[in-house]
C-alpha positions as CSV (number, residue, x, y, z in Angstrom):
1,X,0.0,0.0,0.0
2,X,2.9,2.4,0.3
3,X,2.7,3.3,-3.3
4,X,-1.0,4.2,-3.0
5,X,-1.9,7.2,-5.1
6,X,-3.6,9.9,-3.2
7,X,-4.5,12.6,-5.7
8,X,-5.4,16.1,-4.4
9,X,-7.9,16.8,-7.2
10,X,-10.4,19.6,-6.8
11,X,-10.4,22.4,-4.3
12,X,-7.8,22.2,-1.6
13,X,-8.3,23.6,1.8
14,X,-5.2,24.5,3.9
15,X,-4.7,25.1,7.6
16,X,-1.5,26.0,9.4
17,X,-0.6,24.3,12.6
18,X,2.4,24.9,14.9
19,X,3.6,21.7,16.6
20,X,3.4,22.0,20.4
21,X,5.5,20.1,22.9
22,X,2.6,17.9,23.8
23,X,2.5,16.6,20.3
24,X,5.9,15.0,20.5
25,X,7.3,11.8,22.0
26,X,10.4,10.9,23.9
27,X,12.4,11.1,20.6
28,X,11.4,14.8,20.2
29,X,9.3,14.1,17.1
30,X,5.6,14.2,16.6
31,X,4.0,11.0,17.9
32,X,2.6,9.1,14.9
33,X,-1.0,9.0,16.0
34,X,-1.1,12.8,16.2
35,X,-1.1,13.0,12.5
36,X,-4.7,11.7,12.6
37,X,-5.5,14.7,14.8
38,X,-3.9,17.0,12.3
39,X,-6.0,15.4,9.6
40,X,-9.1,16.1,11.7
41,X,-8.1,19.7,12.2
42,X,-7.9,20.2,8.4
43,X,-11.1,18.3,7.7
44,X,-13.1,20.1,10.4
45,X,-12.0,23.5,9.3
46,X,-12.7,22.7,5.7
47,X,-16.2,21.5,6.5
48,X,-16.8,24.6,8.7
49,X,-15.7,26.9,5.9
50,X,-17.0,25.2,2.8
51,X,-19.9,22.9,3.8
52,X,-21.3,23.0,7.3
53,X,-19.9,22.6,10.8
54,X,-19.9,19.0,12.2
55,X,-22.0,20.4,15.0
56,X,-24.8,21.1,12.5
57,X,-24.6,17.6,11.2
58,X,-24.9,16.2,14.7
59,X,-27.8,18.5,15.5
60,X,-29.6,16.8,12.6
61,X,-29.0,13.4,14.3
62,X,-26.1,12.2,12.2
63,X,-22.4,11.4,12.7
64,X,-19.7,11.0,10.0
65,X,-17.8,8.3,11.7
66,X,-14.3,7.3,10.6
67,X,-14.3,3.8,9.1
68,X,-10.8,3.6,7.6
69,X,-7.6,5.6,7.7
70,X,-4.3,5.4,5.9
71,X,-1.1,7.3,6.6
72,X,2.2,7.2,4.8
73,X,5.1,8.8,6.8
74,X,7.8,10.4,4.7
75,X,9.7,12.5,7.3
76,X,9.2,13.5,10.9
77,X,7.8,16.7,12.3
78,X,9.4,18.2,15.4
79,X,8.5,20.6,18.2
80,X,7.8,24.2,16.9
81,X,7.6,23.2,13.2
82,X,5.1,25.1,11.2
83,X,3.0,22.6,9.4
84,X,0.7,23.0,6.4
85,X,-2.3,20.7,6.5
86,X,-3.9,20.3,3.1
87,X,-7.2,18.5,2.6
88,X,-9.6,17.8,-0.3
89,X,-12.7,15.9,-0.7
90,X,-11.7,12.9,-2.9
91,X,-15.0,10.9,-3.1
92,X,-18.7,11.3,-2.2
93,X,-21.0,8.3,-2.2
94,X,-24.5,7.6,-1.0
95,X,-23.6,6.8,2.6
96,X,-19.9,7.8,2.8
97,X,-17.2,10.2,1.8
98,X,-13.4,10.2,1.6
99,X,-10.8,12.9,2.2
100,X,-7.2,13.1,1.1
101,X,-4.5,14.9,3.1
102,X,-0.9,16.1,2.8
103,X,1.0,17.5,5.7
104,X,4.1,19.5,4.9
105,X,6.7,21.4,6.9
106,X,7.3,25.0,5.8
107,X,10.8,26.4,6.2
108,X,11.2,29.7,4.5
109,X,10.2,29.2,0.8
110,X,10.7,25.4,0.9
111,X,8.0,22.8,1.7
112,X,8.8,19.2,2.6
113,X,6.1,16.5,2.5
114,X,5.9,14.8,5.8
115,X,2.8,12.7,5.7
116,X,0.1,11.8,3.2
117,X,-3.1,9.8,3.7
118,X,-6.8,9.5,3.7
119,X,-9.8,9.0,5.9
120,X,-13.1,7.3,5.0
121,X,-16.3,8.4,6.8
122,X,-19.7,6.7,6.9
123,X,-22.9,8.5,7.8
124,X,-24.6,6.8,10.8
125,X,-27.7,7.8,12.9
126,X,-27.8,8.2,16.7
127,X,-28.4,4.5,17.0
128,X,-25.2,3.8,15.1
129,X,-27.0,2.5,12.0
130,X,-25.5,3.2,8.6
131,X,-27.8,5.6,6.8
132,X,-27.7,7.6,3.5
133,X,-26.4,11.1,3.8
134,X,-29.4,13.4,4.2
135,X,-30.0,15.6,1.1
136,X,-28.9,18.9,2.7
137,X,-25.7,17.5,4.1
138,X,-24.9,15.7,0.8
139,X,-25.6,18.9,-1.1
140,X,-23.2,20.9,1.1
141,X,-20.4,18.3,0.9
142,X,-21.0,17.9,-2.9
143,X,-20.5,21.7,-3.2
144,X,-16.9,21.2,-2.1
145,X,-16.2,18.6,-4.8
146,X,-18.1,20.5,-7.5
147,X,-15.4,23.2,-7.4
148,X,-17.7,25.9,-6.0
149,X,-15.0,26.9,-3.6
150,X,-11.7,28.5,-4.4
151,X,-8.5,27.5,-2.7
152,X,-8.7,28.8,0.8
153,X,-6.5,28.8,3.9
154,X,-7.2,29.1,7.6
155,X,-4.9,30.6,10.2
156,X,-2.6,28.9,12.6
157,X,-4.0,26.7,15.4
């Protein structure tokens, strides 16, 4: 799976994140599971800016639960690095959606790819049963993929 293609087609949302000490392990590098948190930061901010906040989805009685993740580590991030988290909607189906990510380190004018990956999400109701994405939620998410949004960035977290 290490050669898995993860195209960043369509509009790309970007967030900046400064690595805090609590993100690192005893080796002074970002602990591997924290990259999933970084993915979530990017996805959450993209949904808030371009579709609808997750809180609104939950108010309607639905959850976009994570069903699958993939991360490919290329280089480590360290304390105080300024990271770029890029996310795009890669796929939208009847009951699920998939997001692709790239995390880079910015040093001056140069960017280095640190991690790439994806998350798959399924729509479930409050009882935990798989359910089709409701029309309003599907429309808002589809708006991202349809290219209705221009490239946008969010500030540092």
